[in-house]
N, CA, C and O atoms as a Maestro MAE file, in Angstrom:
{
 s_m_m2io_version
 :::
 2.0.0
}

f_m_ct {
 s_m_title
 :::
 protein
 m_atom[132] {
  # First column is atom index #
  i_m_mmod_type
  r_m_x_coord
  r_m_y_coord
  r_m_z_coord
  i_m_residue_number
  s_m_chain_name
  s_m_pdb_residue_name
  s_m_pdb_atom_name
  i_m_atomic_number
  :::
  1 25 0.839 -1.202 0.000 1 A "MET " " N  " 7
  2 3 0.000 0.000 0.000 1 A "MET " " CA " 6
  3 2 0.878 1.258 0.000 1 A "MET " " C  " 6
  4 15 0.603 2.217 -0.721 1 A "MET " " O  " 8
  5 25 1.910 1.240 0.797 2 A "PHE " " N  " 7
  6 3 2.784 2.415 0.867 2 A "PHE " " CA " 6
  7 2 3.479 2.640 -0.471 2 A "PHE " " C  " 6
  8 15 3.665 3.783 -0.890 2 A "PHE " " O  " 8
  9 25 3.865 1.549 -1.150 3 A "ASN " " N  " 7
  10 3 4.540 1.691 -2.437 3 A "ASN " " CA " 6
  11 2 3.613 2.334 -3.465 3 A "ASN " " C  " 6
  12 15 4.043 3.162 -4.268 3 A "ASN " " O  " 8
  13 25 2.333 1.943 -3.434 4 A "ILE " " N  " 7
  14 3 1.384 2.511 -4.400 4 A "ILE " " CA " 6
  15 2 1.213 4.009 -4.144 4 A "ILE " " C  " 6
  16 15 1.240 4.807 -5.080 4 A "ILE " " O  " 8
  17 25 1.037 4.388 -2.881 5 A "SER " " N  " 7
  18 3 0.820 5.804 -2.572 5 A "SER " " CA " 6
  19 2 2.067 6.617 -2.899 5 A "SER " " C  " 6
  20 15 1.955 7.728 -3.417 5 A "SER " " O  " 8
  21 25 3.248 6.089 -2.608 6 A "SER " " N  " 7
  22 3 4.479 6.831 -2.882 6 A "SER " " CA " 6
  23 2 4.675 6.986 -4.388 6 A "SER " " C  " 6
  24 15 5.201 7.998 -4.850 6 A "SER " " O  " 8
  25 25 4.247 5.970 -5.155 7 A "THR " " N  " 7
  26 3 4.360 6.074 -6.612 7 A "THR " " CA " 6
  27 2 3.443 7.165 -7.137 7 A "THR " " C  " 6
  28 15 3.825 7.924 -8.028 7 A "THR " " O  " 8
  29 25 2.239 7.250 -6.593 8 A "GLN " " N  " 7
  30 3 1.305 8.289 -7.028 8 A "GLN " " CA " 6
  31 2 1.853 9.664 -6.680 8 A "GLN " " C  " 6
  32 15 1.737 10.600 -7.472 8 A "GLN " " O  " 8
  33 25 2.452 9.792 -5.494 9 A "ILE " " N  " 7
  34 3 3.028 11.082 -5.100 9 A "ILE " " CA " 6
  35 2 4.169 11.434 -6.039 9 A "ILE " " C  " 6
  36 15 4.295 12.583 -6.462 9 A "ILE " " O  " 8
  37 25 5.006 10.447 -6.369 10 A "HIS " " N  " 7
  38 3 6.146 10.696 -7.263 10 A "HIS " " CA " 6
  39 2 5.654 11.144 -8.631 10 A "HIS " " C  " 6
  40 15 6.203 12.068 -9.230 10 A "HIS " " O  " 8
  41 25 4.599 10.469 -9.124 11 A "ARG " " N  " 7
  42 3 4.044 10.820 -10.438 11 A "ARG " " CA " 6
  43 2 3.490 12.242 -10.405 11 A "ARG " " C  " 6
  44 15 3.683 13.008 -11.349 11 A "ARG " " O  " 8
  45 25 2.802 12.596 -9.318 12 A "HIS " " N  " 7
  46 3 2.247 13.938 -9.195 12 A "HIS " " CA " 6
  47 2 3.369 14.968 -9.130 12 A "HIS " " C  " 6
  48 15 3.237 16.067 -9.669 12 A "HIS " " O  " 8
  49 25 4.476 14.618 -8.470 13 A "HIS " " N  " 7
  50 3 5.618 15.526 -8.350 13 A "HIS " " CA " 6
  51 2 6.209 15.797 -9.729 13 A "HIS " " C  " 6
  52 15 6.585 16.926 -10.043 13 A "HIS " " O  " 8
  53 25 6.288 14.743 -10.554 14 A "ILE " " N  " 7
  54 3 6.811 14.913 -11.913 14 A "ILE " " CA " 6
  55 2 5.891 15.831 -12.713 14 A "ILE " " C  " 6
  56 15 6.364 16.668 -13.482 14 A "ILE " " O  " 8
  57 25 4.582 15.677 -12.537 15 A "GLU " " N  " 7
  58 3 3.639 16.543 -13.255 15 A "GLU " " CA " 6
  59 2 3.845 17.994 -12.852 15 A "GLU " " C  " 6
  60 15 3.802 18.885 -13.701 15 A "GLU " " O  " 8
  61 25 4.073 18.245 -11.550 16 A "LEU " " N  " 7
  62 3 4.289 19.619 -11.098 16 A "LEU " " CA " 6
  63 2 5.570 20.174 -11.702 16 A "LEU " " C  " 6
  64 15 5.625 21.349 -12.067 16 A "LEU " " O  " 8
  65 25 6.608 19.335 -11.812 17 A "ILE " " N  " 7
  66 3 7.871 19.796 -12.408 17 A "ILE " " CA " 6
  67 2 7.646 20.155 -13.872 17 A "ILE " " C  " 6
  68 15 8.131 21.183 -14.345 17 A "ILE " " O  " 8
  69 25 6.903 19.297 -14.598 18 A "ASN " " N  " 7
  70 3 6.627 19.574 -16.009 18 A "ASN " " CA " 6
  71 2 5.849 20.874 -16.159 18 A "ASN " " C  " 6
  72 15 6.116 21.652 -17.075 18 A "ASN " " O  " 8
  73 25 4.893 21.118 -15.275 19 A "ILE " " N  " 7
  74 3 4.120 22.368 -15.330 19 A "ILE " " CA " 6
  75 2 5.057 23.549 -15.097 19 A "ILE " " C  " 6
  76 15 4.950 24.569 -15.777 19 A "ILE " " O  " 8
  77 25 5.970 23.416 -14.142 20 A "GLY " " N  " 7
  78 3 6.914 24.502 -13.856 20 A "GLY " " CA " 6
  79 2 7.816 24.770 -15.046 20 A "GLY " " C  " 6
  80 15 8.097 25.925 -15.363 20 A "GLY " " O  " 8
  81 25 8.276 23.707 -15.715 21 A "ILE " " N  " 7
  82 3 9.148 23.880 -16.880 21 A "ILE " " CA " 6
  83 2 8.385 24.569 -17.999 21 A "ILE " " C  " 6
  84 15 8.896 25.491 -18.635 21 A "ILE " " O  " 8
  85 25 7.146 24.115 -18.238 22 A "ASN " " N  " 7
  86 3 6.334 24.726 -19.293 22 A "ASN " " CA " 6
  87 2 6.083 26.199 -18.987 22 A "ASN " " C  " 6
  88 15 6.082 27.031 -19.895 22 A "ASN " " O  " 8
  89 25 5.870 26.524 -17.710 23 A "PHE " " N  " 7
  90 3 5.606 27.911 -17.336 23 A "PHE " " CA " 6
  91 2 6.842 28.770 -17.594 23 A "PHE " " C  " 6
  92 15 6.726 29.898 -18.072 23 A "PHE " " O  " 8
  93 25 8.016 28.244 -17.282 24 A "VAL " " N  " 7
  94 3 9.257 29.005 -17.503 24 A "VAL " " CA " 6
  95 2 9.483 29.205 -18.997 24 A "VAL " " C  " 6
  96 15 9.875 30.288 -19.433 24 A "VAL " " O  " 8
  97 25 9.234 28.152 -19.784 25 A "GLN " " N  " 7
  98 3 9.446 28.256 -21.232 25 A "GLN " " CA " 6
  99 2 8.521 29.309 -21.836 25 A "GLN " " C  " 6
  100 15 8.961 30.131 -22.640 25 A "GLN " " O  " 8
  101 25 7.236 29.292 -21.453 26 A "THR " " N  " 7
  102 3 6.295 30.268 -22.005 26 A "THR " " CA " 6
  103 2 6.659 31.671 -21.517 26 A "THR " " C  " 6
  104 15 6.466 32.647 -22.241 26 A "THR " " O  " 8
  105 25 7.180 31.776 -20.300 27 A "ASP " " N  " 7
  106 3 7.561 33.077 -19.767 27 A "ASP " " CA " 6
  107 2 8.731 33.640 -20.572 27 A "ASP " " C  " 6
  108 15 8.766 34.834 -20.866 27 A "ASP " " O  " 8
  109 25 9.689 32.783 -20.927 28 A "GLU " " N  " 7
  110 3 10.826 33.242 -21.736 28 A "GLU " " CA " 6
  111 2 10.353 33.663 -23.120 28 A "GLU " " C  " 6
  112 15 10.832 34.657 -23.666 28 A "GLU " " O  " 8
  113 25 9.410 32.908 -23.692 29 A "GLU " " N  " 7
  114 3 8.887 33.260 -25.011 29 A "GLU " " CA " 6
  115 2 8.179 34.605 -24.963 29 A "GLU " " C  " 6
  116 15 8.289 35.392 -25.903 29 A "GLU " " O  " 8
  117 25 7.455 34.884 -23.885 30 A "ASN " " N  " 7
  118 3 6.755 36.158 -23.759 30 A "ASN " " CA " 6
  119 2 7.755 37.301 -23.642 30 A "ASN " " C  " 6
  120 15 7.503 38.404 -24.127 30 A "ASN " " O  " 8
  121 25 8.896 37.036 -22.997 31 A "ASN " " N  " 7
  122 3 9.894 38.095 -22.852 31 A "ASN " " CA " 6
  123 2 10.536 38.426 -24.193 31 A "ASN " " C  " 6
  124 15 10.977 39.557 -24.400 31 A "ASN " " O  " 8
  125 25 10.598 37.461 -25.105 32 A "ARG " " N  " 7
  126 3 11.196 37.713 -26.426 32 A "ARG " " CA " 6
  127 2 10.317 38.634 -27.253 32 A "ARG " " C  " 6
  128 15 10.818 39.427 -28.051 32 A "ARG " " O  " 8
  129 25 9.005 38.532 -27.062 33 A "LEU " " N  " 7
  130 3 8.097 39.334 -27.908 33 A "LEU " " CA " 6
  131 2 8.228 40.825 -27.630 33 A "LEU " " C  " 6
  132 15 7.538 41.632 -28.253 33 A "LEU " " O  " 8
  :::
 }
 m_bond[131] {
  # First column is bond index #
  i_m_from
  i_m_to
  i_m_order
  :::
  1 1 2 1
  2 2 3 1
  3 3 4 2
  4 3 5 1
  5 5 6 1
  6 6 7 1
  7 7 8 2
  8 7 9 1
  9 9 10 1
  10 10 11 1
  11 11 12 2
  12 11 13 1
  13 13 14 1
  14 14 15 1
  15 15 16 2
  16 15 17 1
  17 17 18 1
  18 18 19 1
  19 19 20 2
  20 19 21 1
  21 21 22 1
  22 22 23 1
  23 23 24 2
  24 23 25 1
  25 25 26 1
  26 26 27 1
  27 27 28 2
  28 27 29 1
  29 29 30 1
  30 30 31 1
  31 31 32 2
  32 31 33 1
  33 33 34 1
  34 34 35 1
  35 35 36 2
  36 35 37 1
  37 37 38 1
  38 38 39 1
  39 39 40 2
  40 39 41 1
  41 41 42 1
  42 42 43 1
  43 43 44 2
  44 43 45 1
  45 45 46 1
  46 46 47 1
  47 47 48 2
  48 47 49 1
  49 49 50 1
  50 50 51 1
  51 51 52 2
  52 51 53 1
  53 53 54 1
  54 54 55 1
  55 55 56 2
  56 55 57 1
  57 57 58 1
  58 58 59 1
  59 59 60 2
  60 59 61 1
  61 61 62 1
  62 62 63 1
  63 63 64 2
  64 63 65 1
  65 65 66 1
  66 66 67 1
  67 67 68 2
  68 67 69 1
  69 69 70 1
  70 70 71 1
  71 71 72 2
  72 71 73 1
  73 73 74 1
  74 74 75 1
  75 75 76 2
  76 75 77 1
  77 77 78 1
  78 78 79 1
  79 79 80 2
  80 79 81 1
  81 81 82 1
  82 82 83 1
  83 83 84 2
  84 83 85 1
  85 85 86 1
  86 86 87 1
  87 87 88 2
  88 87 89 1
  89 89 90 1
  90 90 91 1
  91 91 92 2
  92 91 93 1
  93 93 94 1
  94 94 95 1
  95 95 96 2
  96 95 97 1
  97 97 98 1
  98 98 99 1
  99 99 100 2
  100 99 101 1
  101 101 102 1
  102 102 103 1
  103 103 104 2
  104 103 105 1
  105 105 106 1
  106 106 107 1
  107 107 108 2
  108 107 109 1
  109 109 110 1
  110 110 111 1
  111 111 112 2
  112 111 113 1
  113 113 114 1
  114 114 115 1
  115 115 116 2
  116 115 117 1
  117 117 118 1
  118 118 119 1
  119 119 120 2
  120 119 121 1
  121 121 122 1
  122 122 123 1
  123 123 124 2
  124 123 125 1
  125 125 126 1
  126 126 127 1
  127 127 128 2
  128 127 129 1
  129 129 130 1
  130 130 131 1
  131 131 132 2
  :::
 }
}
């Protein structure tokens, strides 16, 4: 049970990192305009 919950947390953490990366990329693109 603990392994399943920790895997879900890890997956959610990766999603948050991807969102942060996408936000930084779009922010840099906006600065170029």
